C-alpha positions as CSV (number, residue, x, y, z in Angstrom):
1,M,135.0,-14.6,-5.6
2,A,131.8,-16.1,-6.7
3,K,131.3,-18.1,-3.1
4,T,131.6,-14.5,-1.5
5,G,129.4,-12.6,-3.6
6,V,130.9,-11.9,-6.9
7,N,128.1,-13.9,-8.3
8,G,128.7,-15.4,-12.0
9,A,132.6,-15.2,-11.7
10,G,133.0,-19.2,-10.9
11,M,131.1,-19.8,-13.9
12,L,133.4,-18.6,-16.2
13,A,135.5,-21.6,-15.4
14,V,132.8,-24.1,-16.4
15,P,133.1,-23.6,-20.5
16,L,137.1,-23.8,-19.9
17,L,137.2,-26.8,-18.0
18,A,134.5,-28.5,-20.5
19,A,136.9,-27.8,-23.5
20,V,139.7,-29.4,-21.7
21,F,138.0,-32.3,-20.1
22,G,134.6,-32.6,-21.6
23,G,131.3,-31.6,-19.9
24,K,130.4,-34.4,-17.5
25,M,134.3,-34.9,-16.4
26,S,135.0,-31.3,-15.9
27,S,131.5,-31.0,-13.9
28,G,132.9,-33.9,-11.2
29,L,136.3,-32.0,-11.2
30,L,135.2,-28.7,-10.4
31,L,132.6,-30.1,-7.8
32,P,135.2,-30.4,-4.5
33,V,136.5,-26.7,-5.4
34,L,133.5,-25.4,-5.3
35,V,132.4,-27.5,-1.8
36,M,135.4,-25.9,-0.5
37,A,134.8,-22.6,-1.7
38,D,131.1,-22.9,0.1
39,V,133.0,-23.2,3.5
40,F,134.4,-19.5,2.7
41,G,131.0,-18.0,1.8
42,V,128.9,-19.9,4.3
43,R,131.8,-18.7,6.9
44,Y,131.5,-15.0,6.1
45,Y,127.5,-14.5,5.4
46,H,126.1,-17.7,7.3
47,R,123.6,-15.3,9.5
48,H,122.2,-13.7,6.8
49,A,120.6,-16.6,5.0
50,S,116.7,-16.8,4.5
51,W,115.6,-20.2,5.7
52,K,112.2,-19.5,4.9
53,H,113.1,-19.8,1.2
54,L,116.0,-22.5,1.6
55,K,113.7,-25.0,3.3
56,I,111.3,-24.8,0.4
57,L,114.0,-25.1,-2.4
58,F,115.9,-27.8,-1.0
59,P,113.8,-31.2,-1.4
60,W,113.0,-30.0,-4.8
61,A,116.6,-29.1,-5.8
62,A,117.1,-32.5,-4.3
63,A,114.9,-33.8,-7.0
64,G,116.8,-31.8,-9.6
65,V,119.7,-33.2,-8.5
66,L,118.2,-37.0,-9.2
67,L,116.7,-35.9,-12.4
68,G,120.1,-34.5,-13.6
69,T,122.5,-37.7,-12.6
70,V,119.7,-39.7,-14.9
71,V,119.5,-37.0,-17.7
72,G,123.4,-36.3,-17.6
73,G,124.6,-39.6,-18.1
74,M,122.5,-39.9,-21.2
75,I,123.4,-36.4,-23.1
76,N,127.2,-35.7,-24.8
77,D,129.4,-32.7,-24.4
78,E,127.6,-30.8,-27.5
79,L,124.5,-30.9,-26.0
80,F,125.6,-30.3,-22.6
81,K,127.1,-26.8,-23.8
82,T,123.8,-26.1,-25.9
83,I,121.2,-27.0,-22.8
84,M,123.5,-25.0,-20.2
85,A,123.9,-21.9,-22.4
86,V,120.1,-22.1,-23.3
87,I,119.5,-22.0,-19.8
88,I,122.0,-18.9,-19.1
89,V,120.5,-16.8,-21.8
90,I,116.7,-17.6,-20.9
91,S,118.0,-16.6,-16.8
92,V,119.5,-13.6,-18.4
93,A,116.4,-12.4,-20.3
94,I,113.8,-12.9,-17.2
95,M,116.5,-10.9,-14.9
96,I,116.8,-7.8,-17.0
97,W,112.8,-7.7,-17.5
98,L,112.5,-8.0,-13.8
99,E,115.0,-5.4,-13.4
100,K,113.2,-3.3,-16.1
101,T,109.8,-3.6,-15.0
102,Q,110.3,-2.7,-11.4
103,K,107.6,-4.9,-10.2
104,E,106.5,-5.6,-6.7
105,D,104.1,-8.5,-7.7
106,I,107.1,-11.0,-8.5
107,P,105.9,-14.7,-8.4
108,D,106.6,-14.8,-4.8
109,Y,104.5,-18.5,-5.2
110,W,105.1,-22.2,-3.9
111,W,105.5,-23.5,-7.7
112,F,107.8,-20.5,-8.8
113,A,109.8,-21.8,-5.3
114,I,109.3,-25.6,-7.2
115,L,110.6,-24.9,-10.4
116,I,113.1,-23.3,-9.3
117,G,114.6,-25.5,-7.0
118,I,114.2,-28.4,-9.6
119,V,115.8,-27.0,-12.4
120,G,118.5,-25.3,-9.8
121,G,119.3,-28.6,-8.8
122,F,119.5,-30.3,-12.2
123,T,121.3,-27.6,-14.3
124,S,124.0,-27.8,-10.7
125,M,124.1,-31.8,-11.1
126,V,124.8,-31.2,-14.9
127,G,126.9,-28.7,-15.4
128,N,127.4,-27.0,-11.6
129,L,125.5,-23.9,-13.8
130,A,122.8,-23.2,-11.1
131,G,124.0,-20.1,-10.4
132,P,121.8,-18.2,-13.1
133,V,118.6,-20.0,-11.8
134,M,119.3,-19.1,-8.2
135,A,120.1,-15.3,-8.8
136,L,116.9,-15.3,-11.1
137,Y,115.0,-16.3,-7.7
138,L,117.0,-14.9,-5.1
139,L,116.4,-11.0,-7.1
140,S,112.8,-11.7,-7.9
141,M,112.2,-11.9,-3.8
142,R,114.0,-8.5,-3.6
143,M,116.4,-9.5,-1.1
144,P,118.8,-7.0,0.2
145,K,122.3,-8.1,-0.8
146,N,123.7,-9.8,2.3
147,E,120.8,-12.0,2.6
148,F,121.0,-12.4,-1.2
149,I,124.9,-13.8,-0.9
150,G,124.0,-15.8,2.9
151,T,120.9,-17.4,1.4
152,A,122.9,-18.7,-2.0
153,A,126.2,-19.7,0.1
154,W,124.0,-21.9,2.4
155,F,121.8,-23.3,-0.6
156,F,124.6,-24.2,-2.8
157,M,126.6,-25.7,0.0
158,V,124.3,-27.9,1.0
159,L,123.4,-28.9,-2.6
160,N,127.1,-29.6,-3.6
161,W,127.6,-32.1,-0.6
162,F,124.5,-33.8,-1.3
163,K,125.6,-34.3,-5.6
164,I,129.2,-35.6,-4.5
165,P,127.8,-39.5,-3.9
166,F,126.3,-39.3,-7.6
167,H,129.7,-37.8,-9.2
168,V,131.4,-40.7,-7.1
169,F,129.4,-43.3,-7.6
170,A,126.9,-43.1,-10.4
171,W,129.3,-41.2,-12.7
172,K,132.9,-42.2,-11.4
173,T,133.8,-38.4,-12.3
174,I,135.2,-37.9,-9.0
175,T,138.6,-39.6,-8.3
176,W,141.5,-39.8,-5.5
177,D,143.5,-38.2,-8.1
178,S,141.2,-35.4,-9.3
179,L,140.6,-34.8,-5.5
180,L,144.4,-34.4,-5.3
181,L,144.1,-31.8,-7.8
182,N,141.2,-30.0,-6.0
183,L,143.5,-29.5,-3.0
184,A,146.2,-27.9,-4.9
185,T,143.7,-25.1,-5.4
186,L,143.1,-24.6,-1.9
187,P,145.5,-21.3,-1.4
188,L,143.9,-19.8,-4.5
189,I,140.3,-20.6,-3.3
190,A,141.2,-18.9,0.1
191,L,142.5,-15.8,-2.2
192,G,139.8,-15.5,-4.2
193,A,137.3,-15.5,-1.1
194,Y,139.3,-12.6,0.2
195,L,139.0,-10.5,-2.8
196,G,135.4,-11.5,-3.2
197,V,134.4,-9.8,0.4
198,V,136.6,-6.7,-0.7
199,I,134.9,-5.9,-3.8
200,I,131.2,-6.3,-2.5
201,R,132.1,-4.3,0.0
202,K,132.6,-1.6,-2.4
203,I,129.1,-2.1,-4.6
204,Q,126.0,-0.4,-3.6
205,E,122.8,-2.5,-3.4
206,K,121.4,-1.4,-7.2
207,A,124.7,-1.3,-8.6
208,Y,125.1,-5.0,-7.3
209,R,122.0,-6.4,-9.0
210,W,123.1,-5.2,-12.5
211,F,126.9,-6.5,-11.6
212,I,125.1,-10.0,-11.0
213,I,123.6,-9.7,-14.5
214,L,126.1,-8.3,-16.3
215,M,128.7,-11.5,-14.9
216,T,125.9,-13.8,-15.9
217,M,125.3,-12.4,-19.6
218,V,129.5,-12.7,-19.6
219,A,129.1,-16.3,-18.8
220,A,126.4,-17.0,-21.5
221,V,128.6,-15.8,-23.7
222,F,131.6,-18.3,-23.0
223,M,129.0,-21.1,-23.0
224,L,127.9,-19.9,-26.8
225,V,131.4,-19.4,-28.4
C-alpha cells in the first residue's frame, strides 16, 4: 500500500519487526519486501516522476547510504529506535509547518536537496525510514499527487537496490533463509499494492497531503512506544 501512494503505511512495519528481530536485522529482513513492492509502485506511476529532482537527490542519497552503513554497524537497537523516532517527529513537525504557513517560497535550493538526499539515504539504510524525509522534500516542492507518488516510487526503487550489497556483504542481514521468507510475502505485497491504488483514487489532493502527515504521525508514535 505504501508503494502505491499510501505513504507512511509501510513504516508501521518497522517498529514491529524491530521488536522481534532487532534493529539492524529487521532492516535487512524488510528490504527485499520493499524491493518487490517498489516494482508495483514504479509500474503504476512511472510516467509521473520528476527526474529533475531525482537527478539531484540520487548521488547524495548514495552518500547517505554509505554513512548509514558505517554508523549503523556501531549503534545498538535502543539507540536505533531513538534516532529514528526523533527523525520522524522532526519531519512531522516541519511538514505541518509547511502546510500551515502555505508558503510559496519553500526551500527549493541546492543545499536543501543535498541535505534531504544525505538524510534520506542514511535513514533508509539504518532503518528503512526515509519515508518522512522524502515526504518532507516532495511536499515542500508542492508536487501534484501523482507526481509525488511517481517520484517517490523511482527514488526508493533505485535506493533500495543500491542498499542490497551493503546488507549482504557488510551487515550480513540478508541471507538465503530470509529471502525465502520474503518470497512468501509476495502475494500479500501484490494485494497491498492494489489496495493502495484504490485508496489513493478516492482521496482528493488537499486531503491526500494531510493523509501523508497523519500516517507519518502514527508511525512516529509506534516508534516511541
